[in-house]
BALOBA-1460 file (C-alpha; in Angstrom, 3 decimals):
// residues 143
<rec num="1" residu="m" x="125.131" y="4.958" z="90.806"/>
<rec num="2" residu="n" x="124.498" y="8.405" z="92.260"/>
<rec num="3" residu="g" x="123.574" y="9.829" z="88.862"/>
<rec num="4" residu="t" x="126.297" y="8.092" z="86.856"/>
<rec num="5" residu="i" x="125.334" y="5.392" z="84.367"/>
<rec num="6" residu="y" x="127.670" y="2.422" z="84.094"/>
<rec num="7" residu="d" x="127.625" y="-0.396" z="81.557"/>
<rec num="8" residu="v" x="127.727" y="-3.667" z="83.519"/>
<rec num="9" residu="s" x="126.713" y="-5.893" z="80.618"/>
<rec num="10" residu="a" x="130.090" y="-7.670" z="80.815"/>
<rec num="11" residu="n" x="128.765" y="-9.322" z="83.987"/>
<rec num="12" residu="r" x="125.392" y="-10.626" z="82.789"/>
<rec num="13" residu="d" x="125.470" y="-13.474" z="85.321"/>
<rec num="14" residu="t" x="125.265" y="-10.915" z="88.122"/>
<rec num="15" residu="y" x="123.220" y="-8.048" z="86.650"/>
<rec num="16" residu="g" x="121.252" y="-9.838" z="83.931"/>
<rec num="17" residu="p" x="117.888" y="-11.622" z="84.291"/>
<rec num="18" residu="g" x="118.074" y="-14.108" z="87.135"/>
<rec num="19" residu="g" x="121.391" y="-12.713" z="88.396"/>
<rec num="20" residu="s" x="121.917" y="-12.027" z="92.079"/>
<rec num="21" residu="y" x="121.870" y="-8.237" z="91.471"/>
<rec num="22" residu="h" x="119.477" y="-8.117" z="88.511"/>
<rec num="23" residu="f" x="117.173" y="-5.788" z="90.464"/>
<rec num="24" residu="f" x="119.846" y="-3.046" z="90.266"/>
<rec num="25" residu="a" x="119.980" y="-3.032" z="86.474"/>
<rec num="26" residu="g" x="118.477" y="0.134" z="85.027"/>
<rec num="27" residu="r" x="118.091" y="2.005" z="88.297"/>
<rec num="28" residu="d" x="120.064" y="4.306" z="90.525"/>
<rec num="29" residu="a" x="120.128" y="2.552" z="93.870"/>
<rec num="30" residu="a" x="123.022" y="4.464" z="95.436"/>
<rec num="31" residu="r" x="121.348" y="4.376" z="98.854"/>
<rec num="32" residu="a" x="121.166" y="0.566" z="98.832"/>
<rec num="33" residu="f" x="124.858" y="0.272" z="98.065"/>
<rec num="34" residu="l" x="125.599" y="2.227" z="101.261"/>
<rec num="35" residu="t" x="122.949" y="0.810" z="103.582"/>
<rec num="36" residu="g" x="123.065" y="-2.765" z="102.335"/>
<rec num="37" residu="c" x="119.258" y="-2.781" z="102.295"/>
<rec num="38" residu="f" x="118.988" y="-3.882" z="98.686"/>
<rec num="39" residu="q" x="115.224" y="-4.350" z="98.534"/>
<rec num="40" residu="e" x="114.091" y="-1.332" z="100.586"/>
<rec num="41" residu="d" x="116.590" y="1.258" z="99.389"/>
<rec num="42" residu="q" x="116.547" y="1.024" z="95.585"/>
<rec num="43" residu="t" x="116.673" y="4.801" z="95.287"/>
<rec num="44" residu="p" x="119.179" y="7.573" z="94.570"/>
<rec num="45" residu="d" x="117.867" y="9.476" z="97.626"/>
<rec num="46" residu="l" x="120.831" y="9.789" z="99.987"/>
<rec num="47" residu="r" x="119.212" y="12.238" z="102.403"/>
<rec num="48" residu="g" x="119.899" y="11.124" z="105.961"/>
<rec num="49" residu="v" x="122.058" y="8.153" z="104.979"/>
<rec num="50" residu="e" x="124.989" y="9.616" z="106.932"/>
<rec num="51" residu="e" x="123.012" y="8.805" z="110.086"/>
<rec num="52" residu="m" x="124.093" y="5.174" z="109.716"/>
<rec num="53" residu="y" x="127.651" y="6.298" z="110.495"/>
<rec num="54" residu="m" x="126.703" y="8.422" z="113.508"/>
<rec num="55" residu="p" x="127.734" y="6.748" z="116.778"/>
<rec num="56" residu="l" x="125.253" y="5.856" z="119.480"/>
<rec num="57" residu="d" x="125.928" y="5.823" z="123.218"/>
<rec num="58" residu="p" x="126.587" y="2.319" z="124.547"/>
<rec num="59" residu="p" x="123.521" y="0.677" z="126.111"/>
<rec num="60" residu="g" x="123.306" y="1.457" z="129.828"/>
<rec num="61" residu="s" x="125.968" y="4.149" z="129.667"/>
<rec num="62" residu="k" x="125.695" y="7.263" z="131.790"/>
<rec num="63" residu="k" x="124.934" y="10.500" z="129.999"/>
<rec num="64" residu="p" x="128.153" y="12.425" z="129.390"/>
<rec num="65" residu="q" x="128.742" y="15.489" z="131.512"/>
<rec num="66" residu="l" x="129.130" y="17.789" z="128.536"/>
<rec num="67" residu="s" x="127.872" y="21.318" z="128.171"/>
<rec num="68" residu="k" x="125.392" y="22.171" z="125.424"/>
<rec num="69" residu="a" x="128.246" y="23.737" z="123.441"/>
<rec num="70" residu="e" x="130.397" y="20.615" z="123.849"/>
<rec num="71" residu="l" x="127.507" y="18.369" z="122.770"/>
<rec num="72" residu="k" x="126.880" y="20.604" z="119.770"/>
<rec num="73" residu="n" x="130.562" y="20.501" z="118.808"/>
<rec num="74" residu="r" x="130.727" y="16.723" z="119.233"/>
<rec num="75" residu="h" x="127.631" y="16.295" z="117.081"/>
<rec num="76" residu="a" x="129.039" y="18.594" z="114.386"/>
<rec num="77" residu="q" x="132.341" y="16.687" z="114.372"/>
<rec num="78" residu="e" x="130.590" y="13.294" z="114.219"/>
<rec num="79" residu="l" x="128.310" y="14.533" z="111.439"/>
<rec num="80" residu="r" x="131.309" y="15.728" z="109.382"/>
<rec num="81" residu="q" x="132.954" y="12.334" z="109.870"/>
<rec num="82" residu="a" x="129.715" y="10.493" z="108.977"/>
<rec num="83" residu="r" x="129.299" y="12.503" z="105.780"/>
<rec num="84" residu="k" x="132.907" y="11.761" z="104.881"/>
<rec num="85" residu="q" x="132.301" y="8.027" z="105.396"/>
<rec num="86" residu="a" x="129.203" y="8.174" z="103.169"/>
<rec num="87" residu="r" x="131.208" y="9.941" z="100.427"/>
<rec num="88" residu="e" x="134.001" y="7.380" z="100.756"/>
<rec num="89" residu="g" x="131.460" y="4.547" z="100.591"/>
<rec num="90" residu="l" x="130.014" y="5.916" z="97.359"/>
<rec num="91" residu="e" x="133.490" y="6.430" z="95.939"/>
<rec num="92" residu="h" x="134.308" y="2.790" z="96.687"/>
<rec num="93" residu="w" x="131.379" y="1.714" z="94.498"/>
<rec num="94" residu="h" x="132.216" y="4.265" z="91.798"/>
<rec num="95" residu="k" x="135.763" y="2.852" z="91.650"/>
<rec num="96" residu="l" x="134.346" y="-0.624" z="91.144"/>
<rec num="97" residu="f" x="131.906" y="0.447" z="88.439"/>
<rec num="98" residu="r" x="134.430" y="2.712" z="86.705"/>
<rec num="99" residu="g" x="136.673" y="-0.298" z="86.300"/>
<rec num="100" residu="d" x="139.363" y="0.944" z="88.696"/>
<rec num="101" residu="k" x="139.295" y="-2.419" z="90.492"/>
<rec num="102" residu="g" x="139.708" y="-4.549" z="87.384"/>
<rec num="103" residu="k" x="136.037" y="-5.035" z="86.535"/>
<rec num="104" residu="p" x="135.248" y="-4.570" z="82.840"/>
<rec num="105" residu="y" x="132.662" y="-1.849" z="83.502"/>
<rec num="106" residu="f" x="132.719" y="1.701" z="82.245"/>
<rec num="107" residu="k" x="130.819" y="4.975" z="82.483"/>
<rec num="108" residu="v" x="128.371" y="5.574" z="79.647"/>
<rec num="109" residu="g" x="126.512" y="8.683" z="80.799"/>
<rec num="110" residu="e" x="124.830" y="10.794" z="83.439"/>
<rec num="111" residu="v" x="121.208" y="10.769" z="84.600"/>
<rec num="112" residu="k" x="119.307" y="13.946" z="83.700"/>
<rec num="113" residu="r" x="116.901" y="14.805" z="86.494"/>
<rec num="114" residu="e" x="114.353" y="17.565" z="86.588"/>
<rec num="115" residu="k" x="114.996" y="20.447" z="88.933"/>
<rec num="116" residu="g" x="113.639" y="19.751" z="92.411"/>
<rec num="117" residu="w" x="113.273" y="15.982" z="91.823"/>
<rec num="118" residu="l" x="114.612" y="15.089" z="95.255"/>
<rec num="119" residu="e" x="112.199" y="17.320" z="97.150"/>
<rec num="120" residu="k" x="109.302" y="15.496" z="95.459"/>
<rec num="121" residu="l" x="110.299" y="12.215" z="97.097"/>
<rec num="122" residu="p" x="109.159" y="11.382" z="100.635"/>
<rec num="123" residu="r" x="111.969" y="11.619" z="103.176"/>
<rec num="124" residu="r" x="113.324" y="8.151" z="103.984"/>
<rec num="125" residu="t" x="114.342" y="6.706" z="107.315"/>
<rec num="126" residu="l" x="117.206" y="4.276" z="107.755"/>
<rec num="127" residu="c" x="116.330" y="0.645" z="107.128"/>
<rec num="128" residu="d" x="116.524" y="-1.764" z="110.064"/>
<rec num="129" residu="s" x="119.876" y="-3.335" z="109.224"/>
<rec num="130" residu="a" x="121.502" y="0.097" z="108.733"/>
<rec num="131" residu="v" x="120.158" y="1.178" z="112.131"/>
<rec num="132" residu="k" x="121.478" y="-2.011" z="113.761"/>
<rec num="133" residu="a" x="124.904" y="-1.496" z="112.162"/>
<rec num="134" residu="r" x="125.406" y="1.984" z="113.604"/>
<rec num="135" residu="p" x="128.654" y="2.294" z="115.550"/>
<rec num="136" residu="t" x="128.753" y="2.614" z="119.315"/>
<rec num="137" residu="r" x="130.409" y="5.683" z="120.801"/>
<rec num="138" residu="k" x="133.355" y="4.944" z="123.041"/>
<rec num="139" residu="a" x="132.688" y="5.549" z="126.726"/>
<rec num="140" residu="a" x="134.499" y="8.461" z="128.343"/>
<rec num="141" residu="g" x="138.137" y="7.578" z="128.904"/>
<rec num="142" residu="e" x="138.182" y="4.718" z="126.346"/>
<rec num="143" residu="e" x="140.544" y="4.785" z="123.401"/>
């Protein structure tokens, strides 16, 4: 998970051969744990995953009457919040795999990756279900 190796052998029914999450065993699929796209996103590549937390305008809504500076500031604020949500999502899974939530798992090591490994991977787009799950921005005046 995100470069950390956890021993999940205590839960062979789930992670062992034939288990519902057997496809995760032996791989860093941090992206899938955030997006929920377990088949498509079996990768540690988290680039762009924060986009799934970025709000979209409601369908049929009027464009906001914001200046370029206001739009830039709103985007920067939403991006900070989206990155925070992605970090919190990963931490949720780390807590589970570290055993903080009562599971009998534990950390056994760290993945050693060659320098520049991430840049060698093609840039990913969000999977369909992550795109569909994006939040909707509140209309002006809504709380």
